[in-house]
N, C-alpha and C positions, 0 to 999 in steps of 0.2 A: 188131842189138835197135830194137823200133819206139819211136817218140817217139809224149810221147801226147799228145792234145789238150786246153789247159785254156781253150777257148774255144770258142763252139759261133753255127757262121753264122747270122744272120736273115736271111737274105735271101730266103729261099724264102715265111715265115711274112710276111719284109714287103712279099713281093710278092700273096700270098693276102688281107692286108687291102685292102690299095691295088683290088681288081678288087672288094673287097664291098664300098667305099664305092664306086666306080664306079657297082656293080649299085643301090645303095642310093640316089646321088643320078638316077640315072635315071628308077626304080623311086617315086619319095617323089610328086612333080608327077601322074599316075599316079591313082595312091589318095585326092588326093580328087573324080577324076569320076566315080568309082565310084555301080551304085546306077541303077534307076531312077526314073524321077518319075514319084508317079501319084498322080491327084487318088480319093480316097475317098468318096463319096455320103455325105451325110449322116447322113438319113433314108431306113431300104429298109426295106418292107415285105416281110415274110415269112408268105405261106402254107404254110402247111400242111398237107400231104398223107400223108394217113393210106390208101397204100393198104398191102395188104397181098397178100405174095410168092402167086400161082395158082399153087400145088404140088401135082403130082398122086404121093398117095403108096399103094407096092405091101406090101405087106406078103411074105414066103416065110416059112413057117415052119419049125417043125426037119422035116418029113416033107418040105418043098420043092416047096409047095404054092401058086401065089399068088393072094396077095385085092386085090379091089381094092376099095372101098369096101365090103369085109365082104361083095363074094360072090367066091367061088371062078375063078377064071380056067383053066383048062385047058392045059398049057405051047405045044401047035398051036394054039390061039384069042387070043394073047401078044399077036401081032403087032400081026393086026387091031385087038385092042380096044386097045392103046396107040394103033393111027391113029387112032381115034378121038373117044378118049378127051383124050390131048395138044390138039386143037385148044379145048378149054377152062380147059387149063393150059398156057400157052406159057410160063410161069416156068422148067419143069425136070419130074424127076418126083425122088423122095426111095426109093430104096428102102429098108427098113426089115430089114433079115434073123433073122431069130432065129441064134445061138447056131452053134446047134448045126446049119442049112442047110450044105446042102456047095456048096462052091466053084465047082460046075460052073453046078446052077443060077441064081447071082445072075451069070454070065456070060453063062448064056442069056436073063435079064430086060438083062442091057444090052444085047448085042446085040439084041435083040433092039427097043429104044429108044431104041441109034440107025438101025436099019434104018425104026422107024417114024419117025424125020426131027428123035428129040432131042437137044442141041443142051447141057443140063446137064443131068447125072447125081451125083444125092448117094448114099451110100451111109452107114448104120446102124446100127447092133445095135440088137436090142431085148434 
């Protein structure tokens, strides 16, 4: 027949509490020394710069035609036109595609833009 345990062994619990107490005693002095001491200037004038982003917008119609400045650009001349236009628009390219334009037309435009050296391309649906 098994003997029943009438008392709880609290030795492991006491060990855990002692370890936690030691950790807190070591960490507590370090809490006062954290942070960075910064001096903030009292009076700072901010100059407001209203710089409009210079982004070229290319429209892709539902018939997969490309329009830059409301002029149609043939798919063959797209790369050369983008190279010349991106000199005036250093901030990137915005592609506004019609919802029914094909994926291939948009990808062709993106590939031509990357080949023309465009770093930032955004895509929007008309």
